[in-house]
C-alpha positions as CSV (number, residue, x, y, z in Angstrom):
1,M,0.1,-0.2,-0.1
2,S,1.2,3.5,-0.7
3,K,-0.3,7.2,-0.2
4,N,0.8,10.5,-1.4
5,L,0.1,13.5,0.5
6,I,0.6,17.0,-1.2
7,V,2.2,19.7,1.4
8,A,2.1,22.6,-0.5
9,T,0.3,23.8,-3.5
10,V,0.4,27.0,-5.6
11,V,-2.3,27.7,-8.1
12,L,-2.5,30.2,-10.9
13,G,-4.9,30.5,-13.8
14,G,-8.5,31.5,-14.6
15,G,-11.3,29.2,-13.9
16,V,-11.7,25.3,-13.0
17,A,-13.6,23.2,-15.2
18,T,-15.0,19.9,-14.1
19,A,-13.6,17.5,-16.6
20,D,-9.9,16.1,-15.4
21,P,-8.0,14.4,-18.2
22,K,-5.6,12.7,-15.5
23,F,-3.2,9.9,-17.0
24,E,-5.5,7.5,-15.4
25,Y,-6.2,4.4,-17.7
26,G,-5.7,0.7,-16.5
27,K,-3.0,-1.5,-17.9
28,K,-3.2,-4.8,-17.6
29,D,0.5,-5.6,-16.4
30,E,0.0,-3.6,-13.7
31,V,-2.7,-6.0,-12.5
32,A,-0.7,-9.1,-13.5
33,K,1.8,-8.4,-10.9
34,V,-0.7,-8.4,-7.9
35,K,-1.1,-11.6,-5.8
36,G,-4.2,-11.2,-3.9
37,T,-5.7,-7.7,-3.3
38,E,-3.8,-4.5,-3.3
39,W,-5.0,-1.2,-2.2
40,N,-3.4,2.0,-2.6
41,A,-4.3,5.8,-2.1
42,S,-3.0,9.4,-2.2
43,A,-4.2,12.4,-1.3
44,E,-3.4,16.4,-2.1
45,G,-4.4,19.8,-0.7
46,G,-3.4,23.2,-0.5
47,V,-4.6,26.4,1.0
48,V,-3.7,30.4,0.6
49,F,-5.1,33.4,2.3
50,T,-4.2,37.1,2.2
51,T,-5.7,40.1,3.9
52,G,-5.3,43.4,3.8
53,N,-5.3,45.5,0.5
54,S,-5.7,42.0,-1.1
55,E,-8.2,39.6,0.2
56,T,-8.3,36.2,-1.1
57,T,-9.1,32.5,0.3
58,T,-8.1,29.7,-2.1
59,A,-8.2,26.1,-1.5
60,T,-7.6,22.7,-3.1
61,A,-7.9,19.4,-2.2
62,G,-8.0,15.6,-4.0
63,F,-7.6,12.4,-3.3
64,K,-7.1,8.9,-5.1
65,T,-7.8,5.0,-4.2
66,A,-7.8,2.1,-6.2
67,R,-8.2,-1.7,-5.4
68,K,-6.5,-4.5,-8.0
69,T,-7.2,-8.3,-7.8
70,G,-7.0,-10.5,-10.6
71,Q,-8.3,-9.1,-14.1
72,N,-9.7,-6.1,-12.1
73,K,-9.2,-2.5,-10.9
74,L,-11.4,-0.2,-9.2
75,A,-10.4,3.4,-8.9
76,L,-12.1,6.4,-6.9
77,E,-10.8,9.9,-7.2
78,G,-12.2,13.2,-6.5
79,S,-11.3,16.9,-6.6
80,A,-12.6,20.4,-5.1
81,A,-11.3,24.0,-5.8
82,Y,-12.8,27.0,-3.7
83,A,-11.6,31.0,-4.3
84,R,-13.1,33.9,-3.3
85,A,-11.8,37.2,-3.5
86,G,-13.0,40.6,-1.7
87,V,-12.3,43.4,-4.3
88,R,-12.9,47.0,-3.3
89,V,-16.2,48.8,-4.9
90,L,-17.5,52.4,-4.7
91,Q,-21.0,52.8,-3.1
92,D,-22.6,56.1,-3.6
93,L,-24.5,56.0,-0.1
94,N,-25.4,59.7,0.5
95,G,-26.5,60.1,-3.5
96,N,-24.7,63.2,-3.9
97,G,-22.9,61.9,-7.2
98,T,-19.7,61.5,-5.8
99,I,-17.6,59.4,-3.5
100,D,-16.4,61.6,-0.8
101,S,-16.1,59.2,2.3
102,D,-14.1,56.0,3.5
103,S,-17.4,54.8,4.4
104,E,-18.5,54.8,0.7
105,I,-15.6,52.0,-0.2
106,V,-16.6,48.7,0.5
107,A,-15.1,45.1,0.2
108,E,-17.2,42.8,-1.9
109,K,-16.9,39.3,-1.8
110,Q,-16.9,37.4,-5.2
111,L,-16.9,33.9,-5.7
112,T,-14.1,32.9,-8.5
113,A,-14.1,29.1,-8.1
114,E,-16.4,26.4,-6.9
115,A,-15.7,23.1,-8.6
116,L,-16.0,19.6,-7.4
117,A,-15.5,16.7,-9.4
118,G,-15.7,12.7,-8.7
119,K,-15.2,9.8,-10.5
120,I,-15.5,5.8,-9.9
121,R,-14.1,3.6,-12.5
122,Y,-13.8,-0.1,-13.6
123,D,-11.4,-1.6,-15.9
124,R,-11.5,-5.2,-17.1
125,F,-8.2,-6.3,-18.5
126,L,-8.9,-8.7,-21.8
127,T,-5.2,-9.3,-22.8
128,T,-2.2,-7.9,-22.2
129,F,-2.7,-4.8,-24.6
130,N,-6.9,-4.6,-24.5
131,S,-9.1,-3.8,-21.8
132,L,-12.5,-2.5,-21.4
133,F,-13.7,0.0,-18.9
134,V,-17.1,1.7,-17.3
135,A,-17.1,4.8,-15.2
136,V,-19.4,7.1,-13.2
137,L,-19.1,10.6,-12.7
138,G,-20.3,13.4,-11.1
139,A,-19.2,17.3,-10.8
140,R,-20.2,21.2,-10.1
141,D,-18.7,24.5,-11.4
142,L,-20.7,27.4,-10.7
143,P,-18.1,29.7,-12.2
144,A,-18.7,27.7,-15.5
145,G,-22.4,27.8,-15.0
146,K,-23.2,24.1,-13.8
147,E,-25.1,23.7,-10.5
148,A,-24.3,19.9,-11.1
149,V,-23.6,17.2,-13.8
150,V,-23.7,13.6,-13.4
151,G,-22.7,11.3,-16.0
152,G,-20.8,8.0,-16.8
153,Q,-18.7,6.6,-19.9
154,L,-17.6,3.4,-21.4
155,G,-15.1,2.0,-23.8
156,Y,-12.2,0.4,-25.0
157,S,-8.6,0.9,-23.9
158,R,-5.5,-0.3,-25.8
159,Q,-2.1,0.2,-25.2
160,L,-0.1,1.5,-28.2
161,F,3.2,1.7,-27.2
162,K,5.4,0.4,-24.3
163,S,9.2,0.8,-23.5
164,K,11.2,0.6,-20.4
165,T,10.9,4.2,-19.7
166,S,7.9,5.4,-21.9
167,E,4.2,4.0,-22.9
168,T,1.3,5.5,-24.8
169,V,-2.5,4.2,-24.3
170,A,-5.4,5.2,-26.4
171,E,-9.3,4.9,-25.5
172,L,-12.7,5.1,-27.5
173,G,-16.0,5.2,-26.3
174,Y,-19.3,6.9,-25.4
175,D,-19.8,9.8,-22.9
176,Y,-23.2,10.6,-21.2
177,S,-23.5,13.9,-19.4
178,H,-26.9,15.6,-17.5
179,E,-26.4,19.0,-16.6
180,N,-28.2,21.3,-14.3
181,L,-27.4,24.9,-15.5
182,V,-27.5,28.2,-13.3
183,T,-30.2,29.4,-16.0
184,G,-32.4,27.2,-18.3
185,D,-33.7,24.0,-18.5
186,P,-31.2,20.9,-17.5
187,I,-29.7,19.4,-21.0
188,S,-28.5,15.6,-21.6
189,I,-25.3,15.2,-23.9
190,H,-24.7,11.6,-25.6
191,S,-21.2,12.2,-26.6
192,G,-18.4,10.1,-28.5
193,R,-15.0,10.1,-26.5
194,A,-11.4,9.8,-27.7
195,F,-8.5,9.7,-25.3
196,V,-4.8,9.5,-25.6
197,G,-2.3,9.6,-22.8
198,H,1.8,9.2,-22.9
199,K,3.9,8.9,-19.6
200,A,7.8,8.7,-19.7
201,E,10.8,9.2,-17.7
202,L,13.0,11.7,-18.6
203,T,15.6,10.7,-16.2
204,P,15.7,8.8,-13.2
205,G,13.1,10.5,-10.7
206,T,11.6,12.7,-13.3
207,T,8.4,12.0,-14.9
208,F,6.5,13.5,-17.5
209,E,2.8,13.1,-18.6
210,T,0.5,14.6,-21.1
211,S,-3.1,13.8,-22.4
212,G,-5.6,15.3,-24.3
213,E,-9.3,14.1,-24.3
214,L,-11.8,14.7,-27.1
215,L,-15.7,14.7,-26.6
216,T,-18.3,15.8,-29.1
217,N,-22.1,15.5,-29.0
218,F,-24.4,13.1,-30.9
219,N,-27.6,14.7,-30.1
220,K,-29.2,18.0,-30.7
221,E,-29.1,20.2,-27.4
222,T,-31.6,22.9,-26.5
223,L,-29.3,25.4,-24.9
224,A,-30.4,28.8,-23.1
225,T,-27.3,31.0,-24.8
226,A,-28.2,30.3,-28.1
227,P,-28.6,33.5,-30.3
228,A,-31.8,34.5,-31.3
229,G,-32.7,33.3,-34.5
230,D,-30.0,30.9,-34.9
231,A,-31.7,27.3,-34.6
232,S,-28.5,25.2,-35.8
233,Y,-26.6,26.4,-32.7
234,G,-27.4,23.2,-30.4
235,N,-26.9,20.8,-33.3
236,A,-25.0,17.7,-33.2
237,F,-21.0,18.0,-33.1
238,R,-21.4,21.5,-32.3
239,D,-20.9,20.9,-28.6
240,T,-17.4,20.1,-29.0
241,R,-14.8,19.7,-25.8
242,F,-11.1,19.4,-25.5
243,N,-9.4,18.6,-22.1
244,F,-5.5,18.7,-22.2
245,K,-2.6,18.2,-19.3
246,A,0.8,18.2,-19.1
247,S,2.7,17.8,-15.7
248,I,6.5,17.2,-15.1
249,S,7.2,15.4,-11.6
250,A,10.6,15.2,-10.1
251,K,11.9,14.0,-7.0
252,I,14.0,16.0,-4.2
253,G,14.3,13.4,-1.9
254,K,13.4,10.2,-0.7
255,N,10.4,10.7,0.2
256,L,9.8,14.1,-1.1
257,A,8.9,15.3,-4.9
258,V,8.1,18.6,-6.8
259,Q,5.5,18.5,-9.8
260,T,4.4,21.2,-12.0
261,A,1.5,21.0,-14.2
262,L,-0.9,22.6,-16.8
263,E,-4.3,22.0,-17.5
264,A,-6.5,23.4,-20.2
265,R,-10.3,22.9,-21.1
266,F,-11.9,24.2,-23.9
267,D,-15.9,23.9,-24.4
268,N,-17.3,25.2,-27.7
269,R,-20.9,25.7,-26.2
270,P,-20.5,26.7,-22.4
271,G,-23.0,27.1,-19.9
272,P,-24.6,30.3,-19.0
273,L,-22.7,33.1,-17.0
274,N,-23.4,32.6,-13.4
275,I,-24.3,36.3,-12.6
276,K,-27.4,38.4,-11.7
277,N,-29.8,41.2,-12.7
278,L,-29.7,40.2,-16.7
279,A,-32.3,41.7,-18.7
280,M,-35.4,39.2,-19.5
281,G,-34.2,37.0,-22.4
282,F,-30.2,37.7,-22.1
283,V,-28.4,34.6,-21.3
284,P,-24.5,35.3,-21.9
285,E,-22.2,32.2,-22.2
286,A,-19.2,31.7,-19.6
287,S,-15.8,31.4,-21.2
288,K,-15.1,28.7,-23.3
289,L,-11.6,28.3,-22.3
290,D,-10.5,27.5,-18.8
291,T,-6.6,27.1,-17.5
292,I,-4.9,26.1,-14.5
293,M,-1.4,25.7,-13.5
294,K,-0.4,24.2,-10.2
295,A,3.2,23.7,-8.8
296,S,2.6,21.0,-5.8
297,L,5.2,19.4,-3.0
298,I,4.1,15.6,-2.7
299,Y,5.4,13.7,0.6
300,T,5.3,9.8,0.0
301,I,4.2,8.8,3.6
302,F,4.6,5.1,2.9
């Protein structure tokens, strides 16, 4: 059994999306080595507070656990990100058209990130290079306009390449997502999914990982953000999403490693922008592109 704990995290970027394209596919050789049942787990977390002229609160957390036995692997993972900022705004309290008192400069709290994501995945290994998988997912991302997202995936995974220091795997399958949005009716999305992941040991103790995930809808969607008169806005293959991740991890001690990571998530038909007091019938879109950059210290407990 092994467990990892992130002891320090720094996050830079704009927005947090729900899908997390981790290098997470199953491999038959890693299960074949298991005698009986093996468990492993890891956890990560980070927090940043600032006060005074800049008032911010940022927290991130995550965990992974997996059970391997025979030709089967069951994995569970979850992540959370929360950020709130205090922004100074002007309020003309006496109505004289000017700001003439410190009492008219107030700090307004704004939520900039609130994202939750979880996944349960089961892999059944058929041969050395082939496996089938099924997964159940759940998520929440208010700044992206999504109050709750539930869904599932199933498909076929194949190891394309493997050497002593690197490997590449691809997946094809089906993805279903049911989204409750901050504005408008819930929508259901039936999509095709393609995934490619690559992992390589650059030098002893230094690992590079990258992955890309492409999804596109098969069904027509009725979207509250559709421009007036554009009947084709929610047609099939218009709601295309792409998730990318790249990271480098390097050991700096027996039980300590440092990791830097970049994630980018593109949604061609994003959810509605989570703001209030909009005119009737006006539903602006959230940003199509979310990015996150993260630096972490990882401590291996045992």
